[in-house]
C-alpha positions in Angstrom: -11.4 -11.7 11.7 -11.7 -10.5 15.8 -12.6 -6.8 16.1 -10.7 -5.1 18.7 -13.5 -4.8 21.1 -13.9 -8.5 22.1 -10.5 -9.5 23.4 -8.6 -8.7 26.3 -5.2 -7.2 24.9 -2.4 -9.3 25.9 1.4 -7.5 25.7 4.7 -9.2 25.0 6.5 -8.1 28.0 6.8 -11.5 29.2 7.6 -13.1 25.6 11.5 -12.3 26.7 14.2 -13.2 23.7 17.2 -13.4 26.4 19.2 -16.4 25.6 18.1 -16.1 21.6 20.1 -15.6 19.0 18.8 -14.4 15.7 20.2 -14.2 12.1 18.6 -12.2 9.4 19.3 -12.0 5.9 18.3 -11.0 2.6 18.5 -13.2 -0.4 17.6 -13.5 -3.8 16.5 -10.5 -5.9 16.9 -6.9 -3.8 13.9 -5.2 -3.1 13.3 -1.7 -1.8 12.0 -1.9 1.6 14.2 -4.9 3.0 16.4 -2.5 4.7 13.6 -1.2 6.6 12.6 -4.8 7.5 16.5 -5.7 8.7 16.1 -2.5 10.8 13.0 -3.6 12.3 14.1 -7.1 13.2 17.2 -6.0 14.8 15.6 -3.1 16.6 12.7 -5.6 17.9 15.2 -8.5 18.5 17.5 -5.5 20.8 14.2 -4.4 22.3 13.3 -8.0 23.8 17.0 -8.9 24.7 17.8 -11.3 22.0 21.0 -11.3 20.5 20.9 -10.1 16.7 23.2 -11.2 13.7 24.1 -9.8 10.4 24.4 -12.7 7.7 26.0 -10.4 4.9 25.8 -11.4 1.2 22.6 -13.8 1.6 23.4 -17.9 1.9 27.0 -17.1 0.9 27.8 -15.4 3.6 26.2 -18.1 5.9 28.0 -20.7 4.2 31.1 -18.7 4.2 31.2 -18.1 7.4 34.1 -15.8 9.2 33.2 -12.1 9.2 30.1 -12.1 7.0 28.1 -13.5 10.1 28.2 -10.5 12.9 26.8 -9.5 15.9 24.8 -5.8 15.8 23.7 -3.0 17.7 21.2 -0.5 18.0 23.3 2.0 15.9 24.0 -0.8 13.1 20.6 0.0 11.5 20.4 3.6 11.8 20.0 5.9 8.3 19.0 2.8 6.5 15.2 2.9 6.4 15.3 5.5 3.3 17.7 3.6 1.6 16.7 1.1 -1.4 18.1 -2.1 -2.3 19.6 -4.0 1.1 22.9 -3.1 3.1 23.5 -6.4 4.1 23.9 -7.5 0.3 22.3 -10.3 -1.3 23.7 -13.3 -3.7 22.7 -16.3 -5.9 24.3 -19.2 -3.6 25.1 -22.6 -5.8 26.7 -24.0 -2.5 23.8 -23.4 -0.4 22.3 -26.1 -2.8 24.2 -28.7 -1.7 24.0 -30.7 1.3 27.7 -30.3 1.6 27.1 -26.5 2.1 24.4 -26.7 4.0 26.3 -28.3 6.4 29.0 -25.8 6.8 26.5 -23.1 6.9 24.5 -24.8 10.1 28.5 -25.3 11.5 28.8 -21.4 11.3 25.4 -20.8 13.0 25.9 -23.0 15.5 29.2 -21.6 16.7 27.6 -18.2 17.3 24.2 -20.2 18.8 21.9 -19.1 16.4 18.7 -20.9 16.3 16.3 -18.1 14.7 16.6 -17.4 11.5 14.6 -14.2 9.7 14.8 -14.6 5.7 14.0 -11.7 3.4 13.4 -12.6 -0.2 11.6 -14.3 -2.9 9.9 -17.7 -2.8 13.2 -19.2 -3.9 15.1 -18.2 -1.1 12.0 -19.3 1.3 12.1 -22.7 -0.1 16.0 -23.0 0.4 15.4 -22.0 4.1 12.7 -24.7 4.5 14.9 -27.3 3.5 17.7 -26.6 5.9 14.9 -26.4 8.5 13.8 -29.7 7.8 17.5 -31.3 7.6 18.4 -29.3 10.7 18.8 -32.0 13.2 20.6 -34.2 10.7 23.0 -31.9 10.2 23.7 -31.4 13.8 24.4 -35.1 14.1 26.8 -34.9 11.1 28.8 -32.7 12.5 28.8 -34.5 16.1 30.2 -37.5 14.2 32.8 -35.4 12.4 33.7 -34.1 15.4 33.2 -30.9 14.7 30.4 -30.2 17.5 30.2 -31.9 21.0 26.7 -33.5 22.0 25.9 -31.2 24.1 25.6 -28.4 21.3 23.3 -31.0 19.4 21.0 -30.9 22.3 21.1 -27.2 23.0 20.8 -26.4 19.5 18.0 -28.9 18.2 15.9 -26.9 16.2 16.0 -24.4 13.8 13.1 -21.6 14.0 12.4 -19.8 10.5 10.3 -17.0 9.7 10.1 -15.6 6.5 9.3 -12.1 4.7 8.8 -11.7 1.1 10.8 -9.1 -0.8 10.1 -9.4 -4.1 9.2 -6.1 -6.5 7.1 -8.7 -8.6 4.5 -9.4 -6.0 4.2 -12.7 -7.4 3.9 -14.8 -3.8 0.5 -16.3 -3.0 -0.7 -15.5 0.3 0.2 -11.7 0.7 -1.7 -9.0 -0.5 1.3 -7.1 -1.3 5.4 -8.1 -1.3 7.6 -5.6 -0.1 9.2 -4.0 -3.0 5.8 -4.0 -4.9 4.6 -0.4 -4.3 7.9 1.4 -4.5 8.6 -0.5 -8.0 5.0 0.7 -8.8 6.2 4.5 -7.8 9.3 4.3 -10.5 7.1 3.0 -13.1 4.6 5.7 -12.8 7.3 8.0 -12.6 8.4 7.1 -15.9 5.1 6.8 -17.4 4.0 10.2 -16.2 7.2 11.9 -17.7 6.9 10.0 -21.0 3.6 11.1 -21.3 4.2 14.7 -21.2 7.0 14.0 -24.3 4.4 11.7 -26.4 1.5 14.0 -26.4 3.8 16.5 -28.1 4.7 14.3 -30.9 1.6 12.1 -31.2 3.5 8.9 -30.3 2.8 5.5 -29.1 5.3 4.3 -26.4 5.7 0.4 -26.1 6.8 0.1 -22.2 8.5 -2.9 -21.1 8.0 -3.9 -17.1 9.4 -6.3 -14.8 7.8 -9.7 -14.2 8.8 -12.8 -16.1 6.4 -14.8 -14.3 3.8 -12.2 -12.8 2.2 -9.8 -14.3 1.2 -7.5 -11.2 3.6 -5.0 -12.0 2.3 -4.3 -15.6 -1.7 -5.1 -14.8 -1.5 -2.2 -11.9 0.7 0.6 -13.8 -2.1 -0.2 -16.8 -4.4 0.7 -14.3 -2.7 3.5 -12.7 -1.6 5.4 -16.3 -5.1 4.2 -18.1 -2.9 2.0 -20.6 -4.5 1.2 -24.1 -3.2 -2.3 -24.0 -1.7 -4.8 -21.5 0.3 -8.0 -21.9 0.7 -10.0 -19.2 1.6 -14.0 -18.4 -1.3 -14.7 -16.9 -4.0 -13.5 -19.4 -2.8 -13.9 -23.1 -4.5 -12.1 -25.5 -7.2 -13.8 -27.6 -6.8 -15.1 -31.1 -6.4 -12.4 -33.1 -4.7 -9.9 -30.9 -3.1 -8.3 -33.3 -6.1 -6.6 -35.7 -7.9 -5.7 -31.7 -4.9 -3.7 -30.7 -4.4 -1.8 -33.9 -8.3 -0.8 -34.1 -8.4 0.2 -30.9 -5.2 2.4 -31.2 -6.5 4.1 -34.5 -9.9 4.4 -32.7 -8.4 6.3 -30.2 -6.3 8.4 -32.4 -9.4 9.5 -34.6 -10.8 10.6 -31.0 -7.8 13.3 -31.1 -6.3 11.4 -28.2 -2.4 12.1 -28.8 -0.7 9.4 -27.3 -0.7 5.5 -26.9 0.3 3.6 -24.2 1.0 -0.1 -24.4 2.4 -2.1 -21.4 4.5 -5.3 -21.6 5.7 -7.3 -18.7 8.8 -9.0 -19.4 6.9 -12.9 -19.2 4.3 -11.8 -21.6 2.9 -14.7 -23.7 0.4 -15.4 -26.5 -2.2 -18.1 -25.8 0.2 -20.8 -27.7 2.7 -20.1 -25.1 5.0 -17.9 -27.4 6.6 -15.2 -26.4 4.9 -11.4 -26.8 8.3 -9.1 -26.8 7.9 -5.3 -26.6 9.8 -5.5 -30.3 7.1 -7.1 -31.4 4.3 -5.0 -30.4 6.2 -2.2 -31.9 7.2 -3.8 -35.3 3.4 -4.5 -35.6 2.2 -0.8 -35.0 4.6 0.5 -37.1 3.9 -1.8 -39.8 0.1 -1.9 -39.7 -0.6 1.5 -38.4 2.5 3.8 -39.5 2.8 5.4 -36.2 5.9 7.0 -34.6 6.5 4.2 -32.0 8.6 4.1 -29.4 10.0 1.3 -27.0 11.4 1.2 -23.0 12.5 -0.8 -21.1 12.4 -0.1 -17.7 14.9 -2.9 -16.2 16.6 -2.5 -13.1 15.4 1.2 -12.3 12.1 -0.3 -10.8 14.4 -2.3 -8.5 16.1 1.3 -7.5 15.4 4.3 -5.6 14.3 4.7 -2.1 11.7 2.7 -0.5 8.0 4.4 -0.7 6.1 5.1 2.4 3.8 2.1 2.2 7.2 -0.1 2.0 8.4 1.4 4.8 5.6 0.9 7.2 4.6 -2.5 5.7 8.2 -4.2 6.2 8.7 -2.5 9.8 5.5 -4.1 10.8 6.8 -7.4 9.3 9.8 -7.3 10.8 8.3 -6.5 14.2 6.1 -9.6 13.6 8.8 -12.1 12.5 10.8 -11.2 15.6 7.2 -12.3 18.0 6.4 -15.0 15.4 10.1 -16.3 16.5 9.7 -15.6 20.3 6.8 -17.7 20.1 7.9 -20.7 18.2 8.3 -24.3 19.3 9.6 -27.1 17.8 6.7 -28.2 16.0 5.3 -24.5 14.6 5.9 -24.9 10.9 8.3 -22.6 8.9 5.8 -19.8 8.3 5.9 -15.9 6.6 4.6 -13.0 7.8 2.5 -11.5 5.5 -0.1 -8.4 4.5 -3.8 -9.1 4.6 -5.9 -5.7 4.1 -4.3 -3.8 6.6 -3.4 -6.9 9.1 -0.6 -9.1 9.6 -1.1 -12.9 9.3 1.7 -15.4 9.7 0.8 -18.2 6.8 2.6 -21.9 7.0 5.6 -20.8 4.0 5.1 -24.4 1.9 1.5 -23.9 1.3 2.2 -20.3 0.0 5.2 -22.0 -1.9 2.9 -24.8 -3.4 0.4 -22.3 -4.3 3.0 -20.1 -6.1 3.8 -23.1 -7.9 0.6 -23.9 -8.8 0.1 -20.6 -10.5 3.3 -21.3 -12.6 2.4 -24.6 -13.6 -1.2 -23.8 -14.6 0.2 -21.1 -16.7 2.4 -23.5 -18.7 -0.1 -25.9 -19.4 -2.4 -23.2 -20.8 -4.9 -23.1 -17.6 -5.2 -19.2 -17.8 -8.4 -18.6 -16.0 -7.3 -20.9 -13.3 -3.8 -19.0 -13.3 -5.8 -15.6 -12.8 -7.9 -17.1 -10.4 -5.0 -18.6 -8.3 -3.5 -15.4 -8.1 -6.2 -14.1 -5.8 -8.9 -12.0 -5.7 -7.2 -8.5 -5.5 -5.3 -9.4 -8.8 -8.6 -10.6 -10.7 -10.0 -7.6 -9.3 -7.4 -5.7 -10.9 -7.6 -7.5 -14.2 -11.6 -6.6 -14.5 -11.3 -3.2 -13.4 -9.0 -2.7 -16.1 -11.2 -4.6 -18.8 -14.0 -2.5 -17.9 -12.3 0.8 -18.3 -9.8 0.6 -21.0 -11.9 -0.1 -23.7 -15.5 1.6 -25.1 -17.8 -0.5 -26.4 -19.8 0.8 -29.5 -22.8 2.8 -28.4 -25.1 0.4 -30.1 -23.9 -2.2 -27.9 -24.5 -0.4 -24.9 -27.3 -0.8 -22.5 -29.6 2.1 -22.2 -31.3 2.5 -18.8 -32.2 6.2 -18.8 -31.0 7.0 -15.3 -29.1 10.0 -14.8 -26.3 9.9 -12.2 -24.1 13.0 -11.0 -20.4 12.9 -9.3 -19.2 15.6 -7.2 -16.2 16.2 -5.5 -16.9 17.9 -1.7 -14.2 19.0 0.9 -10.3 19.7 0.5 -8.8 18.4 -2.7 -6.7 15.1 -2.3 -4.5 13.2 -5.0 -6.4 10.4 -6.5 -10.2 12.2 -6.7 -9.3 12.4 -10.6 -8.7 8.8 -10.8 -11.7 8.1 -8.9 -14.0 10.4 -11.2 -12.7 8.8 -14.4 -13.8 5.1 -12.8 -17.3 6.2 -12.0 -17.7 8.3 -15.1 -16.5 5.3 -16.9 -18.1 2.4 -15.1 -21.4 4.6 -15.3 -21.6 4.9 -19.5 -20.7 1.1 -19.7 -23.8 0.5 -17.2 -26.0 2.5 -19.8 -26.5 6.1 -17.5 -26.1 9.1 -18.4 -23.5 10.7 -16.4 -23.0 14.5 -15.3 -19.9 16.4 -13.5 -21.1 19.0 -10.8 -18.2 21.6 -10.5 -17.1 22.8 -7.5 -19.1 20.7 -4.8 -22.6 21.6 -3.5 -22.1 25.5 -3.8 -21.6 24.5 -7.6 -24.5 22.2 -7.8 -26.5 24.9 -6.3 -25.7 27.5 -8.6 -26.4 24.5 -11.6 -23.1 24.1 -12.5 -23.9 20.6 -14.0 -22.9 19.3 -17.6 -22.9 16.1 -18.9 -19.5 14.1 -19.2 -18.6 11.3 -22.0 -16.1 8.9 -21.8 -13.2 10.5 -24.0 -13.9 13.7 -21.3 -12.1 11.8 -18.6 -8.9 10.6 -20.7 -5.5 11.3 -18.8 -7.0 12.0 -15.6 -5.6 9.4 -13.4 -2.4 11.2 -12.9 -3.7 14.7 -12.1 -3.2 15.8 -8.6 -5.9 17.7 -7.3 -9.6 17.9 -8.5 -10.3 19.0 -11.9 -14.2 19.0 -11.4 -13.3 21.7 -8.2 -14.1 21.0 -4.9 -15.3 23.2 -1.9 -16.0 22.6 1.6 -19.4 24.1 1.7 -22.3 21.8 2.6 -25.4 21.7 1.2 -28.1 22.4 4.4 -28.0 25.8 3.3 -28.6 25.0 -0.2 -31.4 22.5 0.3 -34.3 24.2 -2.1 -31.3 24.9 -5.2 -30.0 21.7 -4.9 -33.5 19.7 -5.1 -34.3 22.1 -7.9 -31.1 21.0 -9.6 -32.0 17.5 -9.2 -35.4 17.9 -10.7 -34.1 20.0 -13.6 -31.7 17.4 -14.6 -33.5 14.3 -13.6 -30.8 13.3 -11.6 -31.5 9.9 -10.6 -28.6 8.9 -8.4 -25.4 11.0 -6.6 -21.8 9.7 -6.2 -20.0 11.8 -3.6 -16.0 11.5 -3.7 -14.5 13.6 -0.7 -13.6 13.4 2.9 -15.2 14.6 6.5 -17.3 17.2 4.5 -18.6 14.6 2.2 -19.8 12.4 4.6 -21.4 15.3 7.0 -23.1 16.4 2.9 -24.8 12.8 3.0 -26.0 12.8 6.4 -27.5 16.4 5.6 -29.2 15.3 2.3 -30.8 11.9 3.8 -32.1 14.4 6.6 -33.8 16.8 4.2 -35.8 13.6 2.3 -38.8 14.0 4.2 -39.2 17.5 3.0 -37.7 17.0 -0.7 -39.0 14.0 -2.7 -35.6 14.8 -5.1 -33.2 13.2 -2.6 -35.0 10.2 -2.2 -32.2 8.7 -4.6 -29.6 6.3 -3.9 -26.2 8.1 -2.6 -22.7 6.6 -2.2 -19.9 8.3 -0.7 -16.5 7.4 -1.7 -13.6 8.6 1.0 -11.0 11.3 -0.5 -8.8 12.9 2.0 -5.2 13.4 3.0 -6.2 13.5 6.6 -7.5 9.8 6.5 -10.3 10.8 9.0 -13.7 9.6 7.5 -15.6 7.2 10.2 -16.1 3.9 8.2 -12.9 3.4 6.2 -9.4 2.5 7.2 -8.1 4.3 3.9 -8.9 7.4 2.2 -7.7 8.3 -1.1 -5.4 10.9 -0.7 -3.8 9.9 2.5 -1.1 7.6 0.7 0.1 10.6 -1.7 0.2 12.7 1.2 2.5 10.6 3.7 4.8 10.2 0.6 5.3 13.9 0.5 5.9 13.7 4.1 8.5 11.1 3.8 10.2 12.5 1.4 10.5 15.6 3.0 11.7 14.4 6.3 14.3 12.4 4.4 15.8 15.3 2.9 15.4 16.8 6.6 17.3 14.0 8.0 19.8 14.3 5.5 20.5 18.2 6.4 20.7 17.3 10.2 23.1 14.6 10.0 25.4 17.0 7.8 25.3 19.6 10.5 25.3 17.2 13.4 23.4 17.3 16.4 20.0 19.0 15.2 16.3 18.4 16.0 13.6 19.0 13.4 10.3 19.8 14.5 7.8 19.2 11.8 4.2 20.0 11.4 1.8 17.9 9.5 -1.9 18.2 8.5 -4.6 16.4 9.4 -7.0 18.4 11.7 -7.4 16.5 14.5 -6.5 13.3 13.0 -3.1 12.1 13.7 -2.7 9.3 10.9 -0.6 11.3 8.8 1.9 12.4 12.2 1.8 8.9 13.3 2.7 6.9 9.8 4.8 9.6 8.7 6.5 9.3 11.8 7.1 5.8 11.2 7.9 5.8 7.8 10.7 8.1 8.4 12.1 6.8 11.3 11.2 9.8 13.9 11.7 10.0 17.4 8.7 11.2 18.5 5.1 11.9 17.2 2.4 14.2 18.9 -0.9 13.5 18.2 -4.7 14.4 19.6 -5.5 11.1 20.3 -2.8 10.3 22.8 -2.8 13.1 25.1 0.5 14.2 26.2 1.6 16.8 28.6 4.8 18.4 29.4 6.4 15.3 31.9 6.5 13.7 28.5 7.6 16.7 26.5 10.4 16.6 28.5 11.5 13.0 28.8 11.4 13.2 24.8 14.3 16.1 25.3 16.2 13.6 27.6 15.5 10.9 25.2 17.0 13.2 22.6 20.1 14.4 24.7 20.8 10.7 25.3 20.9 9.9 21.7 23.3 12.8 21.0 25.8 11.1 22.8 25.5 8.3 20.1 26.7 8.2 16.9 23.6 9.2 15.7 23.4 13.1 16.1 20.0 13.8 14.8 16.3 13.7 16.0 13.0 14.1 14.2 9.9 15.1 15.9 6.9 14.8 14.2 3.6 17.0 15.4 0.1 16.9 14.2 -1.3 20.3 13.5 -4.2 19.9 16.3 -2.8 17.7 18.6 -2.7 20.2 21.3 -3.9 23.8 21.4 -1.3 25.1 23.7 1.5 22.7 23.0 2.2 24.3 19.6 4.5 23.9 17.2 6.1 26.9 18.1 6.0 26.2 21.7 7.3 22.8 21.3 10.2 24.0 19.3 10.9 26.8 21.9 11.0 24.2 24.7 13.3 21.7 22.7 15.8 25.1 22.2 15.9 26.1 25.5 15.9 22.5 26.8 18.6 21.3 24.7 21.0 24.3 25.0 24.8 23.0 24.4 23.6 19.5 23.3 21.8 20.2 20.5 19.8 22.8 18.4 16.5 23.2 16.6 14.6 23.8 13.5 11.1 23.8 13.2 9.0 23.3 9.3 5.5 23.6 8.5 4.8 21.3 5.7 1.5 22.7 4.6 -0.5 22.4 1.7 2.5 20.3 -0.3 0.5 17.7 1.3 -2.2 17.9 -0.3 -0.7 18.2 -4.0 1.6 16.6 -6.2 0.8 13.5 -8.8 -1.2 11.1 -7.0 1.0 7.8 -5.9 0.6 4.3 -7.7 -1.8 3.3 -4.4 -4.1 6.3 -4.4 -4.5 5.7 -8.2 -5.5 2.5 -8.1 -7.7 2.6 -4.9 -9.5 5.6 -6.4 -10.2 3.8 -9.6 -11.1 0.2 -7.9 -13.4 1.4 -5.3 -15.3 4.4 -7.0 -16.1 1.4 -9.6 -17.3 -0.6 -7.0 -19.3 2.2 -6.0 -20.8 2.7 -9.4 -22.0 -1.0 -9.6 -23.9 -0.5 -6.1 -25.6 2.4 -7.5 -26.8 0.6 -11.0 -28.0 -2.2 -8.3 -29.4 0.1 -6.4 -31.4 2.2 -9.2 -32.7 -1.1 -10.4 -33.9 -1.9 -6.8 -35.7 1.2 -6.3 -37.6 2.1 -9.7 -41.2 1.5 -9.5 -43.4 2.9 -12.0 -41.8 4.8 -13.9 -39.6 7.0 -10.9 -36.8 6.1 -8.8 -37.7 6.5 -5.3 -35.1 5.4 -2.4 -35.7 6.7 1.3 -34.4 3.6 3.0 -30.8 4.4 5.3 -29.3 1.5 3.3 -29.7 4.0 0.3 -27.1 6.7 1.7 -23.7 4.6 2.1 -20.3 5.1 2.2 -17.7 2.7 0.5 -14.9 2.1 2.7 -12.1 -0.5 3.5 -12.6 -2.5 6.7 -9.8 -4.4 7.8 -9.8 -7.0 4.8 -12.5 -6.2 2.6 -14.2 -3.3 1.0 -17.8 -2.9 2.5 -20.8 -0.9 2.2 -22.2 1.2 5.5 -25.2 3.6 5.9 -24.2 6.5 6.6 -26.9 6.7 9.5 -25.1 4.0 11.0 -21.5 5.3 11.0 -23.0 8.3 13.3 -22.7 6.1 16.2 -18.7 5.7 15.5 -18.2 9.2 15.0 -16.6 12.1 17.1 -18.2 14.9 15.5 -16.6 17.7 17.3 -13.3 16.8 16.5 -14.2 15.3 13.0 -12.6 11.5 13.3 -13.8 8.1 13.9 -14.1 7.0 17.7 -11.9 3.9 17.1 -9.0 3.9 14.7 -7.0 0.9 13.7 -3.7 2.4 13.2 -3.4 3.8 16.6 -2.3 -0.1 17.5 0.6 0.6 15.5 1.7 3.6 17.6 4.1 1.5 20.0 6.1 0.1 16.6 7.4 3.8 16.3 8.4 4.1 19.7 10.0 0.7 20.0 12.0 1.5 16.9 13.0 5.0 17.9 14.1 2.8 21.5 11.7 3.7 23.9 10.0 1.4 26.6 6.2 0.6 25.8 3.7 -2.1 26.2 2.9 -3.6 22.6 -0.9 -5.4 22.2 -0.1 -8.6 20.3 -3.0 -10.3 20.7 -4.2 -9.7 17.2 -1.0 -11.8 16.1 0.3 -15.2 16.5 -2.7 -17.4 15.2 -0.9 -19.4 12.0 -4.0 -19.2 9.2 -4.3 -21.4 6.3 -3.6 -20.2 2.9 -7.1 -21.5 1.4 -8.9 -20.0 4.7 -8.2 -16.4 3.3 -8.4 -16.9 -0.2 -4.7 -15.4 -1.3 -4.8 -11.8 -1.7 -8.3 -11.6 -0.3 -8.5 -8.0 0.2 -9.8 -6.3 -2.7 -7.6 -3.2 -2.0 -5.6 -3.9 1.2 -2.6 -3.5 -0.8 -3.5 -1.6 -4.0 
């Protein structure tokens, strides 16, 4: 992928949609986030001066026509961003499967001049759209022969352009890391698992949880990873012969280790290696008959489809919606139907039929019992989830573990962030699997200096994935003033490698330790940092553990505040978010909550801009949407404080709207970690520990570890589409140390999206979009954690 440095931005001002008509429909099963996608399509469409139509009830509405196809305005999509499901309805449609039905649908579209369709649905809905597109000119010819339309219309509406977005909670579509709705479905599952855990522990119970996924085990696999389930059944990877015995042995071993609860997750489409169904009831009966454990079955069902969309899904759907409109504007008669999808944190366009074919290949491989192939076809992200789960869920007997005689210490540094504990658990378990002795350092570098260090075992970290905050304790103190004491502790405990999980202080800490190598040999060991901070301000990584949870907290709070504001009418709320000088939370929170403005340090603002925002809100109060939401990052400007902005808005808005302010504070650091943070923390930390093992082998000479090169002190970060190890010394040039932020931040490119969706005139750099890629080229789901 090209970096932002090597091209001139091109803007879409010259991409006018005037004269174009876009129809948007949702089809197939509903998914949270579909409304956010619809909202983005409508607003972006209107922004580029196209006409936009709702097609109600999916393809059924297209066939029935009449009131089902309606032109919409800006206000039509107000207040739908936070609503689950789809407000324009979805239906299975038999009529559209017949040529007669499609003929009628074509007639209804031509009547309104719609030749651009945006379809949000699963692979069935998108395949239907592609067939419709291929038949389009034939359908128009037939309508002309029947005298329903004239030759002029046949010429004028000769081509149908189609762009798809995949809305499906199962994440079963090849070519995208995440489908719209998957992250929210994981939120529902994890909420249930967290609730069950508390009751199950009171009673020493076994719970069998059945989650959706008739053909795809993604939800089951990721929720098993995120809650540390004892066993998981998925269609792509059936258990080996004799699994019944192995599962019962494992459950009873866990019970013997005083583990009070067992969780088994079953995907609804789970099968054994003879393609026979494995049902949740069957699993329960097995446990009861063989072990006599008190066992309960919970079938989650449609709960997983419901509820409000997560912050991740809202941002994903908003980005996809805007990208879909751009793709329609740029489409030519020769452009194949494409899907807009996500790879890492980038939106890409892929040929629709390539993705559909690949998705069908997976099913074919499963039907024919080629399960290794099925997992491979699901893509790298799926494969990684599976391998990580296998690595972390089952402890090999001590006799089978390798013995390296290396001691590895893990510590948390900086402010607490949700997901830190999941990262520590993964580090400890992978370390033990690799044959190291693992040590936990309590209270960061300060605790290290005081000798607060102890060996930590496999069982000690059981149940840690769902715990918020930092169980090990964390402090912001940097190591510089304790170098000698820390070196003593490294020597006393014979520590051969360090894994630091934390934020900007952790990064500074590693820079200080590597600088101290000249004086202290004890620091000549491999060291790796895993970024964990709600501020998401660590150089070298697009995402940090904890930022997603904080974003969800902000989004939930904004939803409640918007609800209160729309109850009172004509009220503007000003909300202050955390993040130090980094505007990530304010900017992405504003995008996810549908705010009117977000003030951040990275984009200077002055009194004129504040004035323009007040005028914008005054205009808005004249419409049917009589509420406003403004986010401000805590350090965005030392003079324009939250109080100042509140007073300015109150004064200027007198008689038109009144104002309230809210400082969210430390609740953004707390709470149970989101599925994304549990999973990201688990996978990135497991990868970091494998790097440590490799470095230990490379730097072991004559009975001791000695590492003093730059590449032995690294930060593991998510960069665009990949997880990469970068020496901290090299990241110095990318860092603004005064403001503790990276000099370049990828999310600033999304700033215009928020403004466009809030009806501001702005220019949007589209130079990264517009290239149609091929599925095989970036083997589907290439990003290891791009989505989770």
